Gaussian input, Z-matrix of N, CA and C with variables (Angstrom, degrees):
# hf/3-21g

backbone

0 1
 N
 C     1     B1
 C     2     B2     1     A1
 N     3     B3     2     A2     1     D1
 C     4     B4     3     A3     2     D2
 C     5     B5     4     A4     3     D3
 N     6     B6     5     A5     4     D4
 C     7     B7     6     A6     5     D5
 C     8     B8     7     A7     6     D6
 N     9     B9     8     A8     7     D7
 C    10    B10     9     A9     8     D8
 C    11    B11    10    A10     9     D9
 N    12    B12    11    A11    10    D10
 C    13    B13    12    A12    11    D11
 C    14    B14    13    A13    12    D12
 N    15    B15    14    A14    13    D13
 C    16    B16    15    A15    14    D14
 C    17    B17    16    A16    15    D15
 N    18    B18    17    A17    16    D16
 C    19    B19    18    A18    17    D17
 C    20    B20    19    A19    18    D18
 N    21    B21    20    A20    19    D19
 C    22    B22    21    A21    20    D20
 C    23    B23    22    A22    21    D21
 N    24    B24    23    A23    22    D22
 C    25    B25    24    A24    23    D23
 C    26    B26    25    A25    24    D24
 N    27    B27    26    A26    25    D25
 C    28    B28    27    A27    26    D26
 C    29    B29    28    A28    27    D27
 N    30    B30    29    A29    28    D28
 C    31    B31    30    A30    29    D29
 C    32    B32    31    A31    30    D30
 N    33    B33    32    A32    31    D31
 C    34    B34    33    A33    32    D32
 C    35    B35    34    A34    33    D33
 N    36    B36    35    A35    34    D34
 C    37    B37    36    A36    35    D35
 C    38    B38    37    A37    36    D36
 N    39    B39    38    A38    37    D37
 C    40    B40    39    A39    38    D38
 C    41    B41    40    A40    39    D39
 N    42    B42    41    A41    40    D40
 C    43    B43    42    A42    41    D41
 C    44    B44    43    A43    42    D42
 N    45    B45    44    A44    43    D43
 C    46    B46    45    A45    44    D44
 C    47    B47    46    A46    45    D45
 N    48    B48    47    A47    46    D46
 C    49    B49    48    A48    47    D47
 C    50    B50    49    A49    48    D48
 N    51    B51    50    A50    49    D49
 C    52    B52    51    A51    50    D50
 C    53    B53    52    A52    51    D51
 N    54    B54    53    A53    52    D52
 C    55    B55    54    A54    53    D53
 C    56    B56    55    A55    54    D54
 N    57    B57    56    A56    55    D55
 C    58    B58    57    A57    56    D56
 C    59    B59    58    A58    57    D57
 N    60    B60    59    A59    58    D58
 C    61    B61    60    A60    59    D59
 C    62    B62    61    A61    60    D60
 N    63    B63    62    A62    61    D61
 C    64    B64    63    A63    62    D62
 C    65    B65    64    A64    63    D63
 N    66    B66    65    A65    64    D64
 C    67    B67    66    A66    65    D65
 C    68    B68    67    A67    66    D66
 N    69    B69    68    A68    67    D67
 C    70    B70    69    A69    68    D68
 C    71    B71    70    A70    69    D69
 N    72    B72    71    A71    70    D70
 C    73    B73    72    A72    71    D71
 C    74    B74    73    A73    72    D72
 N    75    B75    74    A74    73    D73
 C    76    B76    75    A75    74    D74
 C    77    B77    76    A76    75    D75
 N    78    B78    77    A77    76    D76
 C    79    B79    78    A78    77    D77
 C    80    B80    79    A79    78    D78
 N    81    B81    80    A80    79    D79
 C    82    B82    81    A81    80    D80
 C    83    B83    82    A82    81    D81
 N    84    B84    83    A83    82    D82
 C    85    B85    84    A84    83    D83
 C    86    B86    85    A85    84    D84
 N    87    B87    86    A86    85    D85
 C    88    B88    87    A87    86    D86
 C    89    B89    88    A88    87    D87
 N    90    B90    89    A89    88    D88
 C    91    B91    90    A90    89    D89
 C    92    B92    91    A91    90    D90
 N    93    B93    92    A92    91    D91
 C    94    B94    93    A93    92    D92
 C    95    B95    94    A94    93    D93
 N    96    B96    95    A95    94    D94
 C    97    B97    96    A96    95    D95
 C    98    B98    97    A97    96    D96
 N    99    B99    98    A98    97    D97
 C   100   B100    99    A99    98    D98
 C   101   B101   100   A100    99    D99
 N   102   B102   101   A101   100   D100
 C   103   B103   102   A102   101   D101
 C   104   B104   103   A103   102   D102
 N   105   B105   104   A104   103   D103
 C   106   B106   105   A105   104   D104
 C   107   B107   106   A106   105   D105
 N   108   B108   107   A107   106   D106
 C   109   B109   108   A108   107   D107
 C   110   B110   109   A109   108   D108
 N   111   B111   110   A110   109   D109
 C   112   B112   111   A111   110   D110
 C   113   B113   112   A112   111   D111
 N   114   B114   113   A113   112   D112
 C   115   B115   114   A114   113   D113
 C   116   B116   115   A115   114   D114
 N   117   B117   116   A116   115   D115
 C   118   B118   117   A117   116   D116
 C   119   B119   118   A118   117   D117
 N   120   B120   119   A119   118   D118
 C   121   B121   120   A120   119   D119
 C   122   B122   121   A121   120   D120
 N   123   B123   122   A122   121   D121
 C   124   B124   123   A123   122   D122
 C   125   B125   124   A124   123   D123
 N   126   B126   125   A125   124   D124
 C   127   B127   126   A126   125   D125
 C   128   B128   127   A127   126   D126
 N   129   B129   128   A128   127   D127
 C   130   B130   129   A129   128   D128
 C   131   B131   130   A130   129   D129
 N   132   B132   131   A131   130   D130
 C   133   B133   132   A132   131   D131
 C   134   B134   133   A133   132   D132
 N   135   B135   134   A134   133   D133
 C   136   B136   135   A135   134   D134
 C   137   B137   136   A136   135   D135
 N   138   B138   137   A137   136   D136
 C   139   B139   138   A138   137   D137
 C   140   B140   139   A139   138   D138
 N   141   B141   140   A140   139   D139
 C   142   B142   141   A141   140   D140
 C   143   B143   142   A142   141   D141
 N   144   B144   143   A143   142   D142
 C   145   B145   144   A144   143   D143
 C   146   B146   145   A145   144   D144
 N   147   B147   146   A146   145   D145
 C   148   B148   147   A147   146   D146
 C   149   B149   148   A148   147   D147
 N   150   B150   149   A149   148   D148
 C   151   B151   150   A150   149   D149
 C   152   B152   151   A151   150   D150
 N   153   B153   152   A152   151   D151
 C   154   B154   153   A153   152   D152
 C   155   B155   154   A154   153   D153
 N   156   B156   155   A155   154   D154
 C   157   B157   156   A156   155   D155
 C   158   B158   157   A157   156   D156
 N   159   B159   158   A158   157   D157
 C   160   B160   159   A159   158   D158
 C   161   B161   160   A160   159   D159
 N   162   B162   161   A161   160   D160
 C   163   B163   162   A162   161   D161
 C   164   B164   163   A163   162   D162
 N   165   B165   164   A164   163   D163
 C   166   B166   165   A165   164   D164
 C   167   B167   166   A166   165   D165
 N   168   B168   167   A167   166   D166
 C   169   B169   168   A168   167   D167
 C   170   B170   169   A169   168   D168
 N   171   B171   170   A170   169   D169
 C   172   B172   171   A171   170   D170
 C   173   B173   172   A172   171   D171
 N   174   B174   173   A173   172   D172
 C   175   B175   174   A174   173   D173
 C   176   B176   175   A175   174   D174
 N   177   B177   176   A176   175   D175
 C   178   B178   177   A177   176   D176
 C   179   B179   178   A178   177   D177
 N   180   B180   179   A179   178   D178
 C   181   B181   180   A180   179   D179
 C   182   B182   181   A181   180   D180
 N   183   B183   182   A182   181   D181
 C   184   B184   183   A183   182   D182
 C   185   B185   184   A184   183   D183
 N   186   B186   185   A185   184   D184
 C   187   B187   186   A186   185   D185
 C   188   B188   187   A187   186   D186
 N   189   B189   188   A188   187   D187
 C   190   B190   189   A189   188   D188
 C   191   B191   190   A190   189   D189
 N   192   B192   191   A191   190   D190
 C   193   B193   192   A192   191   D191
 C   194   B194   193   A193   192   D192
 N   195   B195   194   A194   193   D193
 C   196   B196   195   A195   194   D194
 C   197   B197   196   A196   195   D195
 N   198   B198   197   A197   196   D196
 C   199   B199   198   A198   197   D197
 C   200   B200   199   A199   198   D198
 N   201   B201   200   A200   199   D199
 C   202   B202   201   A201   200   D200
 C   203   B203   202   A202   201   D201
 N   204   B204   203   A203   202   D202
 C   205   B205   204   A204   203   D203
 C   206   B206   205   A205   204   D204
 N   207   B207   206   A206   205   D205
 C   208   B208   207   A207   206   D206
 C   209   B209   208   A208   207   D207
 N   210   B210   209   A209   208   D208
 C   211   B211   210   A210   209   D209
 C   212   B212   211   A211   210   D210
 N   213   B213   212   A212   211   D211
 C   214   B214   213   A213   212   D212
 C   215   B215   214   A214   213   D213
 N   216   B216   215   A215   214   D214
 C   217   B217   216   A216   215   D215
 C   218   B218   217   A217   216   D216
 N   219   B219   218   A218   217   D217
 C   220   B220   219   A219   218   D218
 C   221   B221   220   A220   219   D219
 N   222   B222   221   A221   220   D220
 C   223   B223   222   A222   221   D221
 C   224   B224   223   A223   222   D222
 N   225   B225   224   A224   223   D223
 C   226   B226   225   A225   224   D224
 C   227   B227   226   A226   225   D225
 N   228   B228   227   A227   226   D226
 C   229   B229   228   A228   227   D227
 C   230   B230   229   A229   228   D228
 N   231   B231   230   A230   229   D229
 C   232   B232   231   A231   230   D230
 C   233   B233   232   A232   231   D231
 N   234   B234   233   A233   232   D232
 C   235   B235   234   A234   233   D233
 C   236   B236   235   A235   234   D234
 N   237   B237   236   A236   235   D235
 C   238   B238   237   A237   236   D236
 C   239   B239   238   A238   237   D237
 N   240   B240   239   A239   238   D238
 C   241   B241   240   A240   239   D239
 C   242   B242   241   A241   240   D240
 N   243   B243   242   A242   241   D241
 C   244   B244   243   A243   242   D242
 C   245   B245   244   A244   243   D243
 N   246   B246   245   A245   244   D244
 C   247   B247   246   A246   245   D245
 C   248   B248   247   A247   246   D246
 N   249   B249   248   A248   247   D247
 C   250   B250   249   A249   248   D248
 C   251   B251   250   A250   249   D249
 N   252   B252   251   A251   250   D250
 C   253   B253   252   A252   251   D251
 C   254   B254   253   A253   252   D252
 N   255   B255   254   A254   253   D253
 C   256   B256   255   A255   254   D254
 C   257   B257   256   A256   255   D255
 N   258   B258   257   A257   256   D256
 C   259   B259   258   A258   257   D257
 C   260   B260   259   A259   258   D258
 N   261   B261   260   A260   259   D259
 C   262   B262   261   A261   260   D260
 C   263   B263   262   A262   261   D261
 N   264   B264   263   A263   262   D262
 C   265   B265   264   A264   263   D263
 C   266   B266   265   A265   264   D264
 N   267   B267   266   A266   265   D265
 C   268   B268   267   A267   266   D266
 C   269   B269   268   A268   267   D267
 N   270   B270   269   A269   268   D268
 C   271   B271   270   A270   269   D269
 C   272   B272   271   A271   270   D270
 N   273   B273   272   A272   271   D271
 C   274   B274   273   A273   272   D272
 C   275   B275   274   A274   273   D273
 N   276   B276   275   A275   274   D274
 C   277   B277   276   A276   275   D275
 C   278   B278   277   A277   276   D276
 N   279   B279   278   A278   277   D277
 C   280   B280   279   A279   278   D278
 C   281   B281   280   A280   279   D279

   B1=1.4460
   B2=1.5365
   B3=1.2832
   B4=1.4532
   B5=1.5164
   B6=1.3380
   B7=1.4552
   B8=1.5211
   B9=1.2844
   B10=1.4516
   B11=1.5159
   B12=1.3168
   B13=1.4524
   B14=1.5192
   B15=1.3169
   B16=1.4636
   B17=1.5187
   B18=1.3339
   B19=1.4619
   B20=1.5245
   B21=1.3311
   B22=1.4553
   B23=1.5262
   B24=1.3191
   B25=1.4560
   B26=1.5129
   B27=1.3320
   B28=1.4655
   B29=1.5292
   B30=1.3473
   B31=1.4613
   B32=1.5234
   B33=1.3000
   B34=1.4644
   B35=1.5294
   B36=1.3097
   B37=1.4661
   B38=1.5334
   B39=1.3111
   B40=1.4696
   B41=1.5256
   B42=1.3291
   B43=1.4610
   B44=1.5226
   B45=1.3142
   B46=1.4745
   B47=1.5266
   B48=1.3325
   B49=1.4649
   B50=1.5279
   B51=1.3287
   B52=1.4658
   B53=1.5281
   B54=1.3165
   B55=1.4688
   B56=1.5226
   B57=1.3113
   B58=1.4779
   B59=1.5278
   B60=1.3221
   B61=1.4616
   B62=1.5224
   B63=1.3236
   B64=1.4638
   B65=1.5172
   B66=1.3194
   B67=1.4671
   B68=1.5318
   B69=1.3155
   B70=1.4675
   B71=1.5273
   B72=1.3150
   B73=1.4588
   B74=1.5187
   B75=1.3306
   B76=1.4617
   B77=1.5218
   B78=1.3249
   B79=1.4467
   B80=1.5229
   B81=1.3247
   B82=1.4553
   B83=1.5210
   B84=1.3100
   B85=1.4642
   B86=1.5196
   B87=1.3216
   B88=1.4612
   B89=1.5234
   B90=1.3122
   B91=1.4588
   B92=1.5311
   B93=1.3134
   B94=1.4568
   B95=1.5219
   B96=1.3223
   B97=1.4510
   B98=1.5246
   B99=1.3005
   B100=1.4548
   B101=1.5287
   B102=1.3349
   B103=1.4608
   B104=1.5206
   B105=1.3265
   B106=1.4603
   B107=1.5200
   B108=1.3318
   B109=1.4577
   B110=1.5178
   B111=1.3207
   B112=1.4610
   B113=1.5235
   B114=1.3242
   B115=1.4569
   B116=1.5209
   B117=1.3430
   B118=1.4615
   B119=1.5169
   B120=1.3183
   B121=1.4576
   B122=1.5290
   B123=1.3114
   B124=1.4688
   B125=1.5281
   B126=1.3259
   B127=1.4695
   B128=1.5250
   B129=1.3569
   B130=1.4591
   B131=1.5286
   B132=1.3226
   B133=1.4666
   B134=1.5256
   B135=1.3220
   B136=1.4570
   B137=1.5329
   B138=1.3173
   B139=1.4708
   B140=1.5249
   B141=1.3244
   B142=1.4561
   B143=1.5121
   B144=1.3424
   B145=1.4646
   B146=1.5262
   B147=1.3147
   B148=1.4653
   B149=1.5198
   B150=1.3188
   B151=1.4636
   B152=1.5228
   B153=1.3277
   B154=1.4652
   B155=1.5254
   B156=1.3294
   B157=1.4590
   B158=1.5249
   B159=1.3306
   B160=1.4594
   B161=1.5293
   B162=1.3233
   B163=1.4646
   B164=1.5209
   B165=1.3311
   B166=1.4628
   B167=1.5175
   B168=1.3178
   B169=1.4577
   B170=1.5230
   B171=1.3402
   B172=1.4553
   B173=1.5181
   B174=1.3348
   B175=1.4609
   B176=1.5238
   B177=1.3344
   B178=1.4577
   B179=1.5238
   B180=1.3252
   B181=1.4631
   B182=1.5180
   B183=1.3194
   B184=1.4614
   B185=1.5169
   B186=1.3298
   B187=1.4593
   B188=1.5153
   B189=1.3047
   B190=1.4575
   B191=1.5203
   B192=1.3098
   B193=1.4599
   B194=1.5181
   B195=1.2965
   B196=1.4546
   B197=1.5129
   B198=1.3097
   B199=1.4577
   B200=1.5194
   B201=1.3070
   B202=1.4621
   B203=1.5316
   B204=1.3265
   B205=1.4582
   B206=1.5143
   B207=1.2914
   B208=1.4517
   B209=1.5128
   B210=1.3158
   B211=1.4599
   B212=1.5236
   B213=1.3276
   B214=1.4537
   B215=1.5242
   B216=1.3346
   B217=1.4674
   B218=1.5329
   B219=1.3156
   B220=1.4592
   B221=1.5133
   B222=1.3269
   B223=1.4681
   B224=1.5191
   B225=1.3183
   B226=1.4544
   B227=1.5062
   B228=1.3036
   B229=1.4682
   B230=1.5090
   B231=1.3486
   B232=1.4595
   B233=1.5188
   B234=1.2988
   B235=1.4714
   B236=1.5151
   B237=1.3239
   B238=1.4665
   B239=1.5239
   B240=1.3186
   B241=1.4635
   B242=1.5259
   B243=1.3354
   B244=1.4540
   B245=1.5240
   B246=1.3177
   B247=1.4607
   B248=1.5205
   B249=1.3331
   B250=1.4554
   B251=1.5223
   B252=1.3289
   B253=1.4621
   B254=1.5244
   B255=1.3290
   B256=1.4671
   B257=1.5263
   B258=1.3104
   B259=1.4738
   B260=1.5248
   B261=1.3077
   B262=1.4625
   B263=1.5308
   B264=1.3313
   B265=1.4597
   B266=1.5299
   B267=1.3182
   B268=1.4716
   B269=1.5145
   B270=1.3159
   B271=1.4671
   B272=1.5215
   B273=1.3255
   B274=1.4605
   B275=1.5127
   B276=1.3175
   B277=1.4563
   B278=1.5217
   B279=1.3141
   B280=1.4729
   B281=1.4995
   A1=108.38
   A2=117.40
   A3=121.72
   A4=110.22
   A5=115.25
   A6=121.11
   A7=107.80
   A8=118.91
   A9=122.68
   A10=110.21
   A11=116.38
   A12=119.77
   A13=108.81
   A14=116.52
   A15=120.83
   A16=113.67
   A17=117.53
   A18=120.34
   A19=110.72
   A20=118.35
   A21=120.16
   A22=110.98
   A23=115.96
   A24=121.31
   A25=111.24
   A26=116.42
   A27=120.16
   A28=112.87
   A29=117.94
   A30=119.49
   A31=110.62
   A32=115.64
   A33=121.01
   A34=109.86
   A35=116.81
   A36=120.91
   A37=110.55
   A38=116.16
   A39=120.35
   A40=110.69
   A41=116.52
   A42=120.06
   A43=110.81
   A44=117.31
   A45=120.58
   A46=110.71
   A47=115.81
   A48=120.79
   A49=111.42
   A50=116.97
   A51=120.40
   A52=111.07
   A53=116.50
   A54=120.22
   A55=110.69
   A56=117.27
   A57=120.26
   A58=110.11
   A59=116.53
   A60=120.11
   A61=112.70
   A62=116.42
   A63=121.08
   A64=112.92
   A65=117.64
   A66=121.01
   A67=113.59
   A68=116.95
   A69=121.23
   A70=111.66
   A71=116.15
   A72=122.37
   A73=114.79
   A74=117.83
   A75=121.03
   A76=113.13
   A77=117.99
   A78=121.43
   A79=113.15
   A80=116.71
   A81=120.12
   A82=110.46
   A83=115.89
   A84=122.29
   A85=108.60
   A86=116.77
   A87=121.95
   A88=107.36
   A89=115.83
   A90=122.54
   A91=108.15
   A92=116.86
   A93=121.03
   A94=110.68
   A95=115.65
   A96=122.58
   A97=108.46
   A98=116.26
   A99=121.50
   A100=113.26
   A101=117.28
   A102=121.04
   A103=114.39
   A104=117.17
   A105=118.58
   A106=112.02
   A107=113.74
   A108=122.10
   A109=106.87
   A110=115.97
   A111=120.93
   A112=107.51
   A113=115.60
   A114=122.24
   A115=107.54
   A116=116.17
   A117=119.98
   A118=110.28
   A119=114.84
   A120=121.75
   A121=107.17
   A122=117.28
   A123=121.86
   A124=112.06
   A125=117.14
   A126=120.40
   A127=112.32
   A128=117.13
   A129=121.47
   A130=110.05
   A131=117.92
   A132=120.15
   A133=113.42
   A134=117.44
   A135=120.45
   A136=113.05
   A137=116.58
   A138=120.46
   A139=111.70
   A140=116.63
   A141=120.10
   A142=113.36
   A143=113.90
   A144=121.23
   A145=109.28
   A146=115.10
   A147=120.96
   A148=107.13
   A149=116.01
   A150=122.72
   A151=108.67
   A152=116.71
   A153=122.37
   A154=107.31
   A155=116.18
   A156=121.22
   A157=110.93
   A158=116.31
   A159=120.87
   A160=112.21
   A161=118.16
   A162=120.96
   A163=113.22
   A164=116.63
   A165=119.79
   A166=114.38
   A167=117.73
   A168=120.39
   A169=111.80
   A170=117.17
   A171=121.79
   A172=110.16
   A173=116.18
   A174=122.56
   A175=109.03
   A176=116.65
   A177=121.29
   A178=109.74
   A179=114.74
   A180=121.39
   A181=108.15
   A182=117.48
   A183=123.94
   A184=108.06
   A185=115.71
   A186=119.00
   A187=109.60
   A188=115.49
   A189=122.27
   A190=106.75
   A191=115.93
   A192=119.15
   A193=109.76
   A194=115.82
   A195=122.96
   A196=108.22
   A197=116.16
   A198=122.04
   A199=106.35
   A200=116.89
   A201=120.56
   A202=109.19
   A203=115.88
   A204=121.92
   A205=113.29
   A206=118.29
   A207=121.55
   A208=109.87
   A209=116.56
   A210=120.93
   A211=110.74
   A212=115.13
   A213=120.97
   A214=110.02
   A215=116.60
   A216=118.67
   A217=110.17
   A218=116.00
   A219=120.69
   A220=112.99
   A221=116.91
   A222=120.71
   A223=112.07
   A224=117.34
   A225=120.47
   A226=115.64
   A227=117.34
   A228=118.21
   A229=112.76
   A230=117.90
   A231=121.15
   A232=114.58
   A233=117.27
   A234=120.53
   A235=110.58
   A236=115.72
   A237=121.86
   A238=113.31
   A239=118.84
   A240=120.85
   A241=112.17
   A242=116.42
   A243=120.55
   A244=109.60
   A245=116.14
   A246=122.57
   A247=108.96
   A248=115.60
   A249=121.50
   A250=110.79
   A251=115.21
   A252=120.49
   A253=110.54
   A254=117.60
   A255=120.90
   A256=111.34
   A257=116.66
   A258=119.88
   A259=111.24
   A260=116.36
   A261=121.03
   A262=110.40
   A263=116.48
   A264=120.98
   A265=111.72
   A266=116.80
   A267=120.43
   A268=111.66
   A269=116.86
   A270=120.52
   A271=112.10
   A272=116.95
   A273=119.56
   A274=115.00
   A275=118.06
   A276=120.43
   A277=112.66
   A278=117.17
   A279=121.12
   A280=113.04
   D1=134.14
   D2=-178.44
   D3=-100.04
   D4=130.36
   D5=175.98
   D6=-115.73
   D7=122.44
   D8=-179.59
   D9=-104.12
   D10=147.20
   D11=176.28
   D12=-95.89
   D13=158.25
   D14=-176.69
   D15=-78.86
   D16=-35.92
   D17=-174.98
   D18=-127.26
   D19=88.69
   D20=179.51
   D21=-67.53
   D22=134.86
   D23=178.98
   D24=-85.15
   D25=174.57
   D26=-177.69
   D27=-63.52
   D28=-36.09
   D29=178.67
   D30=-66.15
   D31=-40.78
   D32=179.17
   D33=-61.76
   D34=-46.25
   D35=179.61
   D36=-63.98
   D37=-40.74
   D38=179.80
   D39=-64.82
   D40=-43.67
   D41=179.34
   D42=-64.87
   D43=-41.75
   D44=175.77
   D45=-55.91
   D46=-47.60
   D47=-178.52
   D48=-64.57
   D49=-42.38
   D50=179.43
   D51=-62.84
   D52=-45.97
   D53=179.97
   D54=-65.64
   D55=-39.62
   D56=177.20
   D57=-59.04
   D58=-42.74
   D59=178.32
   D60=-66.52
   D61=-40.28
   D62=-179.23
   D63=-68.39
   D64=-29.87
   D65=-175.39
   D66=-104.19
   D67=-2.84
   D68=-176.96
   D69=-54.52
   D70=128.94
   D71=176.61
   D72=75.02
   D73=4.59
   D74=-176.20
   D75=-88.86
   D76=-17.40
   D77=-174.97
   D78=81.38
   D79=4.58
   D80=179.20
   D81=-78.23
   D82=151.03
   D83=179.10
   D84=-96.73
   D85=132.64
   D86=175.29
   D87=-114.42
   D88=119.02
   D89=-179.62
   D90=-109.98
   D91=129.59
   D92=179.94
   D93=-99.40
   D94=122.56
   D95=174.99
   D96=-110.48
   D97=-178.69
   D98=-177.01
   D99=-58.86
   D100=-43.07
   D101=-173.80
   D102=-116.47
   D103=1.49
   D104=-175.11
   D105=-162.69
   D106=165.54
   D107=168.23
   D108=-104.66
   D109=144.56
   D110=175.64
   D111=-122.23
   D112=124.52
   D113=-179.60
   D114=-107.04
   D115=130.39
   D116=-179.37
   D117=-145.63
   D118=168.51
   D119=178.30
   D120=-121.75
   D121=107.58
   D122=-177.51
   D123=-62.30
   D124=-26.67
   D125=179.73
   D126=-78.53
   D127=-22.06
   D128=-179.51
   D129=-135.25
   D130=66.54
   D131=-176.23
   D132=-61.96
   D133=-24.52
   D134=179.18
   D135=-66.73
   D136=-12.70
   D137=177.65
   D138=-77.71
   D139=-7.98
   D140=175.11
   D141=89.88
   D142=-158.35
   D143=-177.53
   D144=-137.87
   D145=146.22
   D146=173.84
   D147=-105.41
   D148=128.05
   D149=179.89
   D150=-105.80
   D151=134.53
   D152=176.68
   D153=-124.74
   D154=114.15
   D155=-177.23
   D156=-79.49
   D157=136.11
   D158=178.70
   D159=-70.64
   D160=-37.67
   D161=-176.06
   D162=-64.62
   D163=-38.57
   D164=-171.34
   D165=-121.69
   D166=-14.90
   D167=-173.38
   D168=76.74
   D169=7.19
   D170=-179.11
   D171=-66.94
   D172=137.25
   D173=-177.81
   D174=-117.32
   D175=132.37
   D176=176.68
   D177=-135.94
   D178=155.81
   D179=-178.37
   D180=-116.14
   D181=118.74
   D182=179.31
   D183=-104.12
   D184=126.73
   D185=178.58
   D186=-158.63
   D187=157.75
   D188=174.55
   D189=-99.14
   D190=132.70
   D191=177.15
   D192=-120.58
   D193=148.41
   D194=177.28
   D195=-125.38
   D196=137.89
   D197=174.62
   D198=-130.84
   D199=106.73
   D200=-176.55
   D201=-77.42
   D202=121.88
   D203=-174.33
   D204=-95.48
   D205=-32.92
   D206=-173.80
   D207=140.75
   D208=-142.79
   D209=-176.73
   D210=-129.58
   D211=161.62
   D212=175.66
   D213=-71.68
   D214=150.21
   D215=175.33
   D216=-55.62
   D217=139.21
   D218=-177.88
   D219=94.00
   D220=-12.21
   D221=178.72
   D222=-119.03
   D223=-2.36
   D224=-173.71
   D225=-92.00
   D226=-6.43
   D227=179.70
   D228=59.73
   D229=36.27
   D230=178.56
   D231=80.18
   D232=15.25
   D233=-179.34
   D234=-75.24
   D235=161.07
   D236=-179.02
   D237=-85.01
   D238=-13.24
   D239=-174.78
   D240=-98.90
   D241=47.25
   D242=178.74
   D243=-80.44
   D244=140.55
   D245=-177.83
   D246=-87.47
   D247=127.71
   D248=-178.32
   D249=-101.42
   D250=164.51
   D251=175.55
   D252=-61.25
   D253=-37.73
   D254=178.96
   D255=-60.39
   D256=-39.98
   D257=179.81
   D258=-63.58
   D259=-42.85
   D260=178.95
   D261=-64.67
   D262=-46.10
   D263=179.41
   D264=-61.76
   D265=-44.57
   D266=179.60
   D267=-59.84
   D268=-39.43
   D269=-177.99
   D270=-71.05
   D271=-36.25
   D272=-172.48
   D273=-103.37
   D274=-17.53
   D275=-176.59
   D276=-114.46
   D277=-44.29
   D278=-174.00
   D279=-70.13

């Protein structure tokens, strides 16, 4: 859902223009929200979204990543890529 503000400030206008120039001819979608622009690729949604904040010009990349580790013990059929408790702990705690 797009929310537009009534009185865009100079930074907002400048950021809009900069992003328009950076994405021109790329086929990327630029969505304007109240506090940011969101750049995405409808053909490759798994690549995530780039957020550009109006207040600061700060740019961040939001995406989901997957790293396939293997299987739990007892389900691997003797494979070498079994996932251990240490691996889970290291990923989520360390």
